[in-house]
Backbone as JSON, one array per atom type, in Angstrom:
{
  "sequence": "XXXXXXXXXXXXXXXXXXXXXXXXXXXXXXXXXXXXXXXXXXXXXXXXXXXXXXXXXXXXXXXXXXXXXXXXXXXXXXXXXXXXXXXXXXXXXXXXXXXXXXXXXXXXXXXXXXXXXXXXXXXXXXXXXXXXXXXXXXXXXXXXXXXXXXXXXXXXXXXXXXXXXXXXXXXXXXXXXXXXXXXXXXXXXXXXXXXXXXXXXXXXXXXXXXXXXXXXXXXXXXXXXXXXXXXXXXXXXXXXXXXXXXXXXXXXXXXXXXXXXXXXXXXXXXXXXXXXXXXXXXXXXXXXXXXXXXX",
  "N": [[16.57, -26.32, 6.6], [16.06, -24.4, 4.58], [18.34, -22.83, 4.94], [20.37, -24.63, 4.18], [19.75, -24.97, 1.47], [20.16, -22.35, 0.64], [22.93, -22.02, 1.1], [23.88, -23.93, -0.7], [22.95, -22.84, -3.16], [24.37, -20.43, -3.15], [27.04, -21.34, -3.26], [26.9, -22.6, -5.72], [26.46, -20.43, -7.44], [28.88, -19.06, -7.05], [30.65, -20.93, -8.13], [29.73, -20.97, -10.78], [30.21, -18.35, -11.49], [33.01, -18.32, -11.52], [33.34, -19.9, -13.69], [32.31, -18.49, -15.77], [31.83, -17.4, -19.12], [34.25, -15.46, -20.87], [33.2, -13.78, -22.72], [30.75, -12.98, -21.82], [28.74, -10.3, -20.65], [28.66, -8.49, -17.8], [26.0, -6.96, -15.86], [24.75, -4.06, -14.27], [22.0, -3.21, -12.16], [19.18, -1.17, -11.71], [16.12, -0.38, -10.24], [12.58, 0.3, -9.72], [9.55, -0.22, -7.93], [6.25, -1.49, -7.0], [4.64, -2.9, -4.17], [1.75, -4.43, -3.33], [-0.4, -4.52, -0.52], [1.52, -5.12, 1.7], [2.93, -7.38, 4.08], [0.53, -8.68, 4.26], [-1.7, -7.45, 5.51], [-3.98, -6.26, 4.62], [-6.56, -7.48, 4.64], [-7.16, -7.51, 7.39], [-7.21, -4.76, 7.81], [-9.32, -3.83, 6.17], [-11.69, -5.51, 6.29], [-11.75, -7.42, 8.4], [-10.71, -6.59, 10.9], [-9.35, -6.74, 14.24], [-9.7, -8.81, 16.95], [-9.62, -8.04, 20.44], [-8.22, -8.98, 23.63], [-10.12, -8.43, 25.49], [-13.22, -8.81, 26.97], [-16.76, -8.06, 26.48], [-19.62, -7.05, 28.44], [-23.14, -7.26, 28.99], [-25.95, -5.25, 30.28], [-26.76, -6.9, 32.29], [-24.61, -8.27, 33.11], [-23.84, -10.36, 31.53], [-21.97, -12.25, 29.11], [-21.02, -10.49, 26.19], [-19.65, -10.57, 23.78], [-16.48, -9.56, 22.23], [-14.13, -6.87, 22.58], [-12.59, -4.63, 20.16], [-9.27, -4.31, 19.07], [-8.32, -3.37, 16.68], [-10.39, -1.8, 14.39], [-12.36, -2.68, 11.64], [-12.45, -1.3, 8.31], [-14.84, -1.55, 6.77], [-16.71, -1.91, 8.78], [-16.72, 0.54, 10.09], [-17.74, 2.09, 8.04], [-20.32, 1.03, 7.94], [-21.27, 1.86, 10.44], [-21.27, 4.64, 10.03], [-23.25, 4.79, 8.03], [-25.54, 3.9, 9.41], [-25.93, 5.85, 11.32], [-26.43, 8.14, 9.98], [-24.27, 9.74, 9.36], [-23.52, 10.93, 11.7], [-21.65, 9.59, 13.18], [-18.52, 9.45, 11.72], [-16.07, 8.5, 9.3], [-12.71, 8.37, 7.94], [-10.46, 7.19, 5.47], [-7.5, 6.02, 3.82], [-7.2, 3.61, 2.71], [-5.79, 0.19, 2.53], [-2.26, -0.56, 3.08], [0.27, 0.29, 0.66], [3.4, -0.51, -0.6], [6.41, 1.04, -1.67], [9.2, 0.08, -3.67], [12.7, -0.07, -3.97], [15.34, -1.26, -5.94], [18.65, -2.54, -6.22], [21.13, -4.15, -8.12], [23.18, -6.89, -9.38], [24.03, -8.71, -12.27], [24.84, -11.51, -14.36], [25.55, -13.29, -17.38], [25.72, -16.8, -18.22], [26.69, -18.21, -20.49], [28.05, -19.11, -23.73], [29.03, -16.79, -26.28], [26.85, -16.23, -29.02], [24.87, -18.12, -28.7], [21.3, -18.58, -28.22], [20.29, -18.07, -25.76], [20.43, -18.93, -22.27], [21.86, -19.81, -19.06], [21.79, -17.63, -16.18], [23.01, -15.64, -13.43], [22.07, -13.78, -10.48], [22.26, -11.24, -8.04], [21.01, -9.13, -5.42], [19.76, -6.11, -3.8], [16.96, -5.13, -2.09], [14.91, -2.52, -1.04], [12.13, -1.53, 0.81], [9.27, 0.5, 1.59], [6.35, 2.03, 3.07], [4.29, 3.79, 0.82], [1.76, 4.7, 0.37], [-1.58, 4.68, 1.81], [-2.88, 2.94, 4.78], [-3.82, 4.55, 6.86], [-6.33, 5.49, 9.14], [-9.2, 7.11, 10.4], [-11.76, 8.02, 12.79], [-14.67, 9.83, 13.76], [-16.92, 11.41, 16.14], [-19.39, 13.62, 15.99], [-17.43, 15.52, 15.43], [-15.49, 14.87, 17.33], [-12.53, 13.14, 17.57], [-12.2, 9.86, 17.97], [-10.98, 7.59, 17.11], [-7.94, 6.82, 15.72], [-5.66, 5.53, 13.79], [-2.56, 4.57, 12.5], [-0.71, 2.8, 10.13], [2.43, 1.23, 9.42], [5.15, 0.03, 7.38], [8.21, -1.59, 6.55], [11.02, -2.97, 4.81], [13.99, -4.93, 4.2], [15.48, -6.78, 1.7], [17.58, -9.34, 0.55], [18.09, -10.92, -2.24], [19.06, -13.9, -4.1], [19.5, -15.3, -7.25], [19.3, -17.97, -9.64], [18.93, -18.59, -12.92], [17.22, -18.93, -16.12], [17.53, -17.55, -19.41], [15.92, -16.48, -22.31], [16.61, -15.45, -25.48], [15.31, -13.16, -27.91], [15.62, -11.57, -30.66], [16.17, -8.14, -30.07], [15.31, -8.33, -27.49], [14.6, -10.15, -24.41], [13.32, -12.92, -22.53], [13.05, -13.92, -19.19], [13.45, -16.1, -16.36], [13.66, -17.21, -12.96], [14.41, -19.21, -10.13], [15.06, -18.72, -6.61], [16.65, -17.77, -3.49], [16.29, -15.89, -0.43], [17.39, -13.52, 2.04], [15.95, -11.69, 4.68], [14.94, -8.72, 6.45], [12.43, -7.27, 8.27], [9.69, -5.09, 9.25], [6.56, -4.22, 10.79], [4.28, -1.73, 11.91], [2.01, -0.23, 14.17], [0.39, 2.66, 15.21], [-1.22, 5.05, 17.35], [-4.49, 6.11, 18.57], [-7.22, 4.62, 20.25], [-10.06, 5.43, 21.55], [-12.08, 4.23, 23.49], [-13.23, 4.7, 26.02], [-13.49, 7.49, 26.03], [-15.35, 7.95, 23.93], [-17.53, 6.68, 24.97], [-18.15, 8.32, 27.15], [-18.68, 10.69, 25.77], [-21.03, 10.09, 24.44], [-22.8, 9.73, 26.42], [-22.89, 7.16, 27.48], [-24.29, 5.73, 25.62], [-22.9, 4.62, 23.52], [-22.14, 2.03, 24.1], [-24.28, 0.49, 23.44], [-24.43, 0.6, 20.73], [-23.71, -0.74, 17.45], [-20.41, -1.67, 16.37], [-19.01, 0.83, 17.36], [-19.46, 0.2, 19.96], [-17.71, -1.82, 20.29], [-15.26, -0.72, 20.68], [-12.04, -0.34, 22.17], [-11.83, -0.46, 25.67], [-10.34, -0.52, 28.6], [-8.99, 2.49, 27.15], [-6.77, 2.79, 24.34], [-4.34, 4.84, 24.37], [-2.21, 6.78, 22.43], [-0.8, 4.56, 21.45], [1.92, 2.5, 20.34], [3.05, 0.07, 18.69], [5.47, -2.12, 17.53], [6.37, -4.61, 15.32], [8.92, -6.78, 14.53], [11.21, -8.73, 12.55], [13.41, -11.28, 11.17], [14.8, -13.43, 8.63], [14.95, -16.28, 6.39], [13.95, -17.26, 3.07], [12.14, -18.46, 0.16], [12.32, -17.44, -3.3], [11.05, -16.09, -6.41], [11.5, -15.16, -9.76], [10.43, -13.44, -12.62], [10.56, -12.07, -15.86], [10.84, -9.53, -18.5], [12.99, -8.06, -20.94], [14.33, -5.41, -22.96], [16.56, -4.18, -25.43], [17.7, -0.88, -25.4], [19.71, 0.9, -25.77], [23.16, 0.88, -26.9], [24.4, -0.37, -24.79], [22.47, -0.71, -22.86], [19.44, -1.82, -21.19], [15.92, -1.81, -20.92], [13.58, -2.98, -18.52], [10.86, -5.06, -17.33], [9.51, -6.69, -14.55], [8.4, -9.33, -12.33], [8.81, -9.99, -9.01], [8.68, -12.4, -6.62], [8.25, -13.31, -3.23], [8.46, -15.69, -0.57], [8.11, -16.06, 2.68], [8.23, -15.95, 6.26], [8.21, -14.89, 9.7], [7.81, -14.84, 13.27], [7.14, -11.87, 14.87], [7.98, -9.87, 17.69], [6.63, -7.49, 20.01], [6.47, -4.6, 22.16], [3.84, -3.29, 24.01], [2.46, -0.03, 24.85], [0.34, 1.36, 25.98], [-2.5, 1.28, 28.28], [-4.76, 0.14, 27.09], [-3.58, -1.14, 24.9], [-1.96, -3.03, 26.2], [-3.92, -4.51, 27.52], [-5.51, -5.31, 25.38], [-3.86, -6.42, 23.34], [-1.73, -7.62, 24.69], [1.0, -7.36, 27.02], [3.39, -8.08, 25.75], [3.01, -8.7, 22.79], [2.83, -11.03, 19.97], [3.13, -11.3, 16.5], [2.8, -12.28, 13.01], [5.52, -11.49, 10.8], [6.41, -10.6, 7.57], [7.78, -10.84, 4.22], [6.39, -11.75, 2.18], [4.72, -11.95, -0.99], [4.3, -10.07, -4.08], [6.46, -8.02, -5.97], [6.03, -5.51, -8.32], [7.88, -4.39, -10.9], [9.71, -1.88, -12.67], [12.64, -1.01, -14.59], [16.17, -0.42, -15.23], [18.93, -1.85, -16.9], [22.43, -1.92, -17.12], [25.14, -2.64, -19.18], [28.42, -3.5, -18.31]],
  "CA": [[16.44, -26.73, 5.22], [16.23, -23.21, 3.76], [19.73, -22.42, 5.04], [21.15, -25.54, 3.37], [19.51, -24.63, 0.07], [20.8, -21.06, 0.41], [24.37, -22.25, 0.98], [24.11, -24.64, -1.96], [22.78, -21.9, -4.27], [25.47, -19.47, -3.12], [28.23, -22.02, -3.76], [26.69, -22.83, -7.14], [26.68, -19.16, -8.13], [30.32, -18.79, -7.04], [31.25, -21.82, -9.12], [29.36, -20.54, -12.11], [30.92, -17.1, -11.76], [34.37, -18.65, -11.88], [33.33, -20.53, -15.0], [31.61, -17.64, -16.72], [32.53, -17.09, -20.36], [34.81, -14.11, -20.93], [32.41, -12.98, -23.64], [29.55, -12.51, -21.13], [28.85, -8.92, -20.2], [27.9, -8.28, -16.56], [25.1, -5.81, -15.88], [24.25, -3.5, -13.01], [20.55, -3.06, -12.25], [18.46, -0.26, -10.81], [14.7, -0.46, -10.55], [11.62, 0.74, -8.71], [8.29, -0.93, -8.12], [5.22, -1.42, -5.98], [4.14, -4.13, -3.56], [0.43, -4.18, -2.76], [-0.73, -5.24, 0.7], [2.67, -5.72, 2.37], [2.68, -8.13, 5.32], [-0.82, -9.28, 4.17], [-2.55, -6.83, 6.53], [-5.12, -5.61, 3.99], [-7.81, -8.06, 5.11], [-7.38, -6.99, 8.74], [-7.5, -3.33, 7.72], [-10.55, -3.51, 5.44], [-12.92, -6.26, 6.59], [-11.73, -8.33, 9.55], [-10.34, -6.02, 12.18], [-8.63, -7.67, 15.1], [-10.27, -8.91, 18.29], [-8.73, -7.87, 21.57], [-8.42, -9.99, 24.67], [-11.04, -7.87, 26.48], [-14.61, -9.18, 26.67], [-17.81, -7.11, 26.83], [-20.76, -7.58, 29.19], [-24.35, -6.46, 28.86], [-26.39, -4.62, 31.52], [-27.02, -7.94, 33.29], [-23.36, -8.93, 33.43], [-23.62, -11.51, 30.68], [-20.98, -12.09, 28.04], [-21.6, -9.83, 25.03], [-18.66, -10.48, 22.71], [-15.16, -9.03, 22.56], [-13.81, -5.56, 22.03], [-11.66, -4.64, 19.04], [-8.09, -3.46, 19.13], [-8.37, -2.72, 15.37], [-11.74, -1.84, 13.83], [-12.27, -2.79, 10.18], [-12.95, -0.18, 7.52], [-16.24, -1.73, 6.37], [-17.55, -1.74, 9.98], [-16.87, 1.97, 10.31], [-18.67, 2.56, 7.01], [-21.66, 0.62, 8.39], [-21.64, 2.77, 11.53], [-21.59, 5.93, 9.42], [-24.53, 4.65, 7.34], [-26.63, 3.72, 10.38], [-26.12, 7.05, 12.14], [-26.63, 9.29, 9.12], [-23.07, 10.58, 9.32], [-23.17, 11.45, 13.03], [-20.32, 8.99, 13.25], [-17.9, 9.62, 10.41], [-14.7, 7.98, 9.24], [-11.9, 8.64, 6.76], [-9.41, 6.21, 5.28], [-6.84, 6.0, 2.51], [-7.09, 2.23, 2.29], [-4.65, -0.58, 3.04], [-0.93, -0.09, 2.72], [1.02, -0.06, -0.54], [4.81, -0.21, -0.38], [7.29, 1.3, -2.8], [10.41, -0.73, -3.55], [13.88, 0.3, -4.75], [16.25, -2.4, -6.04], [19.96, -2.43, -6.83], [21.56, -5.52, -8.31], [24.24, -7.26, -10.32], [23.67, -9.94, -12.95], [25.76, -11.9, -15.42], [25.15, -14.47, -18.14], [26.57, -17.98, -18.07], [26.68, -18.97, -21.74], [28.99, -18.63, -24.73], [28.49, -15.86, -27.28], [26.31, -16.87, -30.2], [23.68, -18.91, -28.37], [20.08, -17.79, -28.13], [19.84, -18.02, -24.38], [21.24, -19.74, -21.37], [21.71, -19.54, -17.64], [22.35, -16.4, -15.62], [22.87, -15.49, -11.99], [21.76, -12.41, -10.09], [22.15, -10.92, -6.62], [20.48, -7.77, -5.32], [19.33, -5.51, -2.53], [15.65, -4.49, -2.24], [14.45, -1.73, 0.1], [10.72, -1.19, 0.65], [8.6, 1.24, 2.65], [4.99, 2.42, 2.7], [4.17, 5.04, 0.06], [0.37, 5.16, 0.44], [-2.48, 3.84, 2.59], [-2.54, 2.58, 6.14], [-4.27, 5.52, 7.88], [-7.78, 5.45, 9.29], [-9.69, 7.89, 11.53], [-13.22, 8.06, 12.96], [-15.09, 10.91, 14.65], [-18.3, 11.53, 16.56], [-19.7, 15.05, 16.12], [-16.18, 16.25, 15.41], [-14.53, 14.35, 18.29], [-11.79, 12.02, 16.98], [-12.03, 8.8, 18.96], [-10.2, 6.51, 16.52], [-6.9, 7.33, 14.83], [-4.62, 4.49, 13.72], [-1.71, 4.65, 11.31], [0.09, 1.6, 9.97], [3.69, 1.41, 8.71], [5.85, -1.19, 7.0], [9.45, -1.44, 5.78], [11.77, -4.22, 4.73], [15.21, -5.06, 3.41], [15.56, -8.14, 1.19], [18.76, -9.63, -0.26], [17.81, -12.16, -2.97], [20.03, -14.47, -5.03], [18.77, -16.1, -8.24], [19.98, -18.7, -10.69], [17.81, -18.84, -13.82], [17.41, -19.13, -17.56], [17.13, -16.4, -20.22], [15.67, -16.81, -23.71], [16.76, -14.25, -26.31], [14.46, -13.05, -29.1], [15.95, -10.27, -31.23], [16.78, -7.23, -29.09], [14.71, -8.54, -26.19], [14.76, -11.44, -23.75], [12.41, -13.34, -21.47], [13.85, -14.65, -18.21], [12.81, -16.56, -15.13], [14.69, -17.77, -12.08], [14.15, -19.45, -8.72], [16.12, -18.2, -5.76], [16.45, -17.68, -2.04], [16.54, -14.54, 0.06], [17.43, -13.17, 3.46], [15.19, -10.45, 4.85], [14.66, -8.09, 7.73], [11.23, -6.47, 8.01], [8.9, -4.7, 10.43], [5.34, -3.44, 10.61], [4.05, -0.94, 13.1], [0.74, 0.49, 14.26], [0.44, 3.67, 16.27], [-2.4, 5.92, 17.39], [-5.38, 6.11, 19.73], [-8.58, 4.1, 20.18], [-10.58, 5.99, 22.81], [-13.39, 3.67, 23.83], [-13.77, 5.37, 27.2], [-13.87, 8.85, 25.66], [-16.58, 7.96, 23.14], [-18.61, 6.3, 25.88], [-18.52, 9.52, 27.9], [-19.23, 11.69, 24.85], [-22.38, 9.69, 24.04], [-23.61, 9.48, 27.62], [-23.0, 5.73, 27.69], [-25.07, 5.08, 24.56], [-22.04, 3.93, 22.56], [-22.07, 0.61, 24.43], [-25.41, -0.2, 22.82], [-24.36, 0.75, 19.28], [-22.77, -1.65, 16.79], [-19.08, -1.2, 15.99], [-18.39, 1.7, 18.35], [-19.52, -0.51, 21.23], [-16.58, -2.75, 20.35], [-14.01, 0.02, 20.83], [-11.27, -0.72, 23.35], [-12.02, 0.24, 26.94], [-9.57, 0.73, 28.67], [-8.59, 3.06, 25.87], [-5.37, 2.7, 23.91], [-3.9, 6.2, 24.07], [-0.86, 6.93, 21.89], [-0.15, 3.25, 21.33], [2.95, 2.41, 19.3], [3.54, -1.3, 18.74], [6.28, -2.42, 16.34], [6.72, -6.02, 15.21], [10.01, -6.95, 13.56], [11.8, -10.06, 12.47], [14.29, -11.54, 10.03], [14.88, -14.84, 8.32], [15.23, -16.65, 5.02], [12.82, -17.84, 2.37], [12.29, -18.74, -1.27], [11.95, -16.35, -4.21], [10.81, -16.43, -7.81], [11.65, -13.98, -10.61], [10.05, -13.59, -14.02], [10.61, -10.73, -16.44], [11.2, -9.31, -19.9], [13.86, -6.9, -21.12], [14.59, -5.07, -24.35], [17.72, -3.31, -25.56], [17.31, 0.47, -25.79], [20.94, 1.57, -26.2], [24.2, -0.11, -27.19], [24.79, -1.09, -23.57], [21.42, -0.6, -21.84], [18.17, -2.53, -21.35], [14.76, -1.52, -20.06], [12.98, -4.25, -18.14], [9.71, -5.16, -16.43], [9.58, -8.01, -13.94], [7.67, -9.65, -11.11], [9.65, -10.71, -8.05], [7.8, -12.92, -5.58], [8.94, -13.9, -2.09], [7.65, -16.49, 0.34], [8.82, -16.23, 3.95], [7.66, -15.23, 7.4], [8.63, -15.24, 11.04], [6.97, -14.22, 14.29], [7.76, -10.7, 15.45], [7.54, -9.51, 19.04], [6.57, -6.05, 20.26], [6.07, -4.18, 23.5], [2.79, -2.28, 23.98], [2.77, 1.1, 25.71], [-0.86, 1.92, 26.61], [-3.31, 0.32, 29.04], [-5.59, -0.58, 26.14], [-2.72, -2.03, 24.13], [-1.57, -4.14, 27.06], [-5.09, -5.35, 27.77], [-6.07, -5.85, 24.15], [-2.89, -7.24, 22.61], [-0.88, -8.21, 25.72], [2.19, -6.51, 27.21], [4.42, -8.48, 24.79], [2.3, -9.47, 21.75], [3.6, -11.6, 18.87], [2.36, -11.42, 15.26], [3.67, -12.59, 11.87], [6.22, -10.48, 10.0], [6.69, -11.3, 6.32], [7.98, -10.1, 2.97], [5.65, -12.5, 1.17], [4.0, -11.15, -1.95], [4.95, -9.8, -5.36], [6.86, -6.66, -6.33], [5.89, -5.21, -9.74], [9.05, -3.51, -11.0], [10.33, -1.39, -13.9], [13.99, -0.56, -14.31], [17.19, -0.28, -16.28], [20.15, -2.66, -16.76], [23.51, -1.34, -17.92], [26.27, -3.53, -19.36], [29.73, -2.94, -17.92]],
  "C": [[16.69, -25.54, 4.28], [17.69, -22.76, 3.77], [20.62, -23.32, 4.19], [21.0, -25.23, 1.88], [20.2, -23.32, -0.29], [22.3, -21.22, 0.23], [24.69, -22.94, -0.33], [24.0, -23.69, -3.16], [23.93, -20.91, -4.33], [26.75, -20.09, -3.67], [28.11, -22.28, -5.26], [26.96, -21.57, -7.94], [28.16, -18.82, -8.18], [31.04, -19.64, -8.08], [30.96, -21.39, -10.54], [30.05, -19.24, -12.5], [32.34, -17.38, -12.21], [34.46, -19.26, -13.27], [32.64, -19.7, -16.06], [32.47, -17.35, -17.96], [33.04, -15.65, -20.35], [34.01, -13.2, -21.83], [31.15, -12.43, -22.99], [29.79, -11.1, -20.6], [28.01, -8.73, -18.94], [27.09, -6.99, -16.64], [24.8, -5.35, -14.46], [22.78, -3.13, -13.23], [20.09, -2.0, -11.26], [16.99, -0.28, -11.22], [13.84, 0.04, -9.41], [10.29, 0.06, -8.99], [7.35, -0.75, -6.95], [4.91, -2.82, -5.46], [2.82, -3.8, -2.87], [0.2, -5.08, -1.54], [0.48, -5.9, 1.35], [2.28, -6.3, 3.73], [1.26, -8.71, 5.4], [-1.75, -8.76, 5.26], [-3.8, -6.2, 5.95], [-6.45, -6.15, 4.47], [-8.16, -7.59, 6.51], [-7.82, -5.54, 8.69], [-8.9, -3.07, 7.19], [-11.78, -4.21, 6.0], [-12.92, -7.09, 7.86], [-11.54, -7.63, 10.88], [-9.54, -7.03, 12.98], [-9.23, -7.64, 16.5], [-9.2, -8.67, 19.34], [-8.92, -9.04, 22.54], [-9.39, -9.54, 25.74], [-12.48, -8.21, 26.08], [-15.56, -8.08, 27.11], [-18.89, -7.82, 27.63], [-21.96, -6.67, 29.0], [-24.76, -5.9, 30.22], [-26.65, -5.63, 32.64], [-25.76, -8.72, 33.65], [-23.07, -10.15, 32.6], [-22.61, -11.2, 29.58], [-21.64, -11.52, 26.79], [-20.58, -9.63, 23.91], [-17.34, -9.91, 23.19], [-14.99, -7.65, 21.95], [-12.73, -5.68, 20.97], [-10.45, -3.75, 19.34], [-7.9, -2.74, 17.8], [-9.76, -2.89, 14.8], [-11.66, -1.77, 12.31], [-12.94, -1.6, 9.5], [-14.43, -0.34, 7.17], [-17.19, -1.6, 7.57], [-17.77, -0.26, 10.29], [-17.8, 2.6, 9.27], [-20.11, 2.21, 7.39], [-22.16, 1.54, 9.49], [-22.02, 4.14, 11.0], [-22.95, 5.89, 8.73], [-25.7, 4.64, 8.33], [-26.92, 4.99, 11.16], [-26.27, 8.31, 11.29], [-25.46, 10.24, 9.09], [-22.74, 11.2, 10.65], [-21.81, 10.89, 13.45], [-19.75, 9.02, 11.84], [-16.5, 9.02, 10.43], [-14.03, 8.39, 7.93], [-10.79, 7.6, 6.68], [-8.76, 6.4, 3.92], [-6.5, 4.57, 2.1], [-5.89, 1.49, 2.86], [-3.33, -0.11, 2.48], [-0.49, -0.57, 1.33], [2.46, 0.38, -0.32], [5.5, 0.09, -1.7], [8.61, 0.57, -2.58], [11.49, -0.2, -4.48], [14.83, -0.9, -4.78], [17.55, -2.0, -6.72], [20.48, -3.85, -6.99], [22.69, -5.66, -9.3], [23.85, -8.59, -10.94], [24.67, -10.22, -14.06], [25.25, -13.16, -16.09], [26.17, -15.58, -17.99], [26.52, -18.83, -19.33], [27.66, -18.34, -22.73], [28.29, -17.72, -25.73], [27.99, -16.64, -28.5], [25.1, -17.73, -29.92], [22.48, -17.99, -28.2], [19.51, -17.72, -26.71], [20.73, -18.88, -23.52], [20.99, -19.35, -19.94], [22.3, -18.18, -17.26], [22.22, -16.45, -14.11], [22.65, -14.02, -11.66], [21.7, -12.31, -8.57], [21.69, -9.47, -6.52], [20.21, -7.33, -3.9], [18.03, -4.77, -2.8], [15.28, -3.78, -0.94], [13.02, -1.29, -0.15], [10.21, -0.41, 1.85], [7.23, 1.69, 2.16], [5.01, 3.75, 1.95], [2.73, 5.54, 0.03], [-0.43, 4.19, 1.31], [-2.04, 3.66, 4.03], [-3.02, 3.54, 7.22], [-5.79, 5.56, 7.91], [-8.17, 6.24, 10.54], [-11.21, 7.8, 11.59], [-13.56, 9.13, 13.99], [-16.56, 10.77, 15.03], [-18.56, 13.01, 16.83], [-18.42, 15.89, 16.22], [-15.12, 15.73, 16.37], [-13.85, 13.11, 17.71], [-11.5, 10.98, 18.06], [-11.23, 7.61, 18.43], [-9.22, 7.11, 15.53], [-5.76, 6.33, 14.84], [-3.87, 4.59, 12.4], [-0.77, 3.45, 11.3], [1.33, 1.9, 9.12], [4.3, 0.05, 8.39], [7.15, -0.82, 6.3], [10.21, -2.75, 5.83], [13.05, -4.04, 3.93], [15.32, -6.52, 3.01], [16.81, -8.27, 0.34], [18.51, -10.96, -0.96], [19.0, -12.6, -3.83], [19.29, -15.44, -5.94], [19.74, -16.82, -9.17], [18.91, -19.15, -11.68], [18.22, -18.99, -15.26], [16.85, -17.93, -18.31], [17.0, -16.86, -21.67], [15.68, -15.54, -24.54], [15.84, -14.32, -27.53], [14.7, -11.67, -29.69], [16.62, -9.39, -30.2], [16.28, -7.45, -27.67], [14.96, -9.94, -25.67], [13.63, -11.65, -22.75], [13.24, -14.16, -20.48], [13.01, -15.04, -17.0], [13.86, -17.27, -14.29], [14.12, -18.05, -10.7], [15.3, -18.89, -7.89], [15.78, -18.3, -4.29], [16.72, -16.24, -1.62], [16.69, -14.54, 1.57], [16.7, -11.85, 3.62], [15.19, -10.0, 6.3], [13.49, -7.14, 7.49], [10.55, -6.1, 9.33], [7.61, -4.03, 9.99], [4.97, -2.85, 11.96], [2.67, -0.32, 13.04], [0.82, 1.44, 15.45], [-0.81, 4.55, 16.2], [-3.21, 5.72, 18.64], [-6.72, 5.5, 19.38], [-9.22, 4.41, 21.52], [-11.99, 5.49, 23.09], [-14.02, 4.35, 25.02], [-14.27, 6.77, 26.85], [-15.17, 8.89, 24.87], [-17.77, 7.52, 23.99], [-19.09, 7.5, 26.69], [-19.19, 10.55, 27.0], [-20.66, 11.36, 24.44], [-23.27, 9.39, 25.24], [-23.84, 7.99, 27.88], [-23.73, 4.99, 26.59], [-24.19, 4.29, 23.58], [-21.96, 2.44, 22.83], [-23.18, -0.19, 23.77], [-25.4, -0.12, 21.3], [-23.43, -0.31, 18.68], [-21.47, -0.93, 16.47], [-18.45, -0.35, 17.09], [-18.46, 1.07, 19.74], [-18.4, -1.52, 21.39], [-15.26, -2.05, 20.63], [-13.35, -0.29, 22.17], [-11.58, 0.18, 24.55], [-11.52, -0.71, 28.04], [-9.04, 1.18, 27.31], [-7.09, 2.83, 25.61], [-4.94, 4.09, 23.47], [-2.45, 6.18, 23.59], [-0.1, 5.59, 21.88], [0.87, 3.28, 20.19], [3.6, 1.04, 19.42], [4.25, -1.62, 17.43], [6.7, -3.89, 16.39], [7.81, -6.18, 14.16], [10.56, -8.36, 13.62], [12.68, -10.19, 11.25], [14.34, -13.05, 9.8], [15.2, -15.07, 6.86], [14.01, -17.3, 4.39], [13.15, -18.06, 0.9], [11.79, -17.56, -2.1], [11.75, -16.89, -5.61], [10.81, -15.15, -8.62], [11.23, -14.32, -12.02], [10.01, -12.21, -14.65], [10.92, -10.73, -17.93], [12.08, -8.07, -19.97], [14.05, -6.66, -22.61], [15.73, -4.07, -24.42], [17.29, -1.95, -26.08], [18.51, 1.33, -26.17], [21.97, 0.48, -26.49], [24.56, -0.93, -25.96], [23.7, -1.07, -22.49], [20.15, -1.32, -22.2], [17.12, -1.93, -20.42], [14.1, -2.85, -19.74], [11.73, -4.04, -17.3], [9.72, -6.56, -15.86], [8.69, -8.09, -12.7], [8.6, -10.47, -10.22], [8.79, -11.1, -6.86], [8.62, -13.59, -4.49], [7.95, -14.68, -1.23], [8.46, -16.75, 1.6], [8.06, -15.5, 5.04], [8.32, -15.71, 8.68], [7.66, -14.59, 12.01], [7.74, -13.06, 14.91], [7.17, -10.37, 16.81], [7.58, -8.0, 19.22], [6.25, -5.81, 21.72], [5.01, -3.09, 23.39], [3.04, -1.23, 25.05], [1.56, 1.68, 26.44], [-1.61, 0.84, 27.38], [-4.17, -0.51, 28.11], [-4.79, -1.55, 25.3], [-2.3, -3.24, 24.94], [-2.73, -5.08, 27.31], [-5.57, -6.04, 26.51], [-5.15, -6.78, 23.39], [-2.07, -8.13, 23.53], [0.32, -7.28, 25.89], [3.3, -6.82, 26.21], [3.78, -9.32, 23.68], [3.26, -9.99, 20.67], [2.68, -11.79, 17.67], [3.31, -11.68, 14.1], [4.28, -11.34, 11.23], [6.69, -11.19, 8.73], [7.05, -10.32, 5.21], [7.29, -10.84, 1.84], [4.85, -11.58, 0.27], [4.85, -10.86, -3.17], [5.25, -8.32, -5.52], [6.76, -6.52, -7.85], [6.89, -4.1, -10.05], [9.39, -3.16, -12.45], [11.76, -0.98, -13.57], [14.89, -0.55, -15.52], [18.4, -1.14, -15.92], [21.22, -2.07, -17.67], [24.69, -2.31, -17.96], [27.57, -2.81, -19.0], [30.79, -3.23, -18.97]]
}
């Protein structure tokens, strides 16, 4: 269904381009922005964590819950509070991605009107610029060190409407996009090491007792995927030179696929599986500033 809509929109844009008024002035676009919580992993990072496939047992061999392949930030804070700082953690929060966009846009109306239709195609490149790193120590021994990464390439196409008001304009447009994206987690969760360092007491403590054992040493799992989805664009622009516009806009995408990865450590294989599958997405909103130049 998405592919049919994409083909229809592409053919529509081609037809409109051929019918574009000679008075319309095409514009090239360059912009930069931020996307908060790419791949929607912030909840996992901060408050949920991620259960592994390894169960725990108490001293009598009874089921005692599951171990964690990813331990949430608020759980580590709780552990630090309960132990008076004997267990300590550091984090720079969930991921934030920076986005660079290049594009081309043209109007589809005759000179003299106060607005009309326009089309736009572009290329968006995103990668993590902050967040995604979390560590935890016990008396100086680092038993948890996980770093998250994300990057994507999105090619959107829009067909929308622009309303002129003096030197500025308001515009909005639906569209479709093709994307290729990946997220990755790498590091060490040393459940066995912390158990030895605490003389076995870690198994009786909250949070740290959930740490993966067998340990995940130097794990590096990368989930990638590609596909198509829907997009939405809304923005404002104002003329700042005879041929240039400054703009601010929100570009929202909705799409996802399932990405597959191969784990490399015993803990990763036991906790995630040898070939785990998790969602990969470019869903979310990019907040962008930039410049448009008339050709």
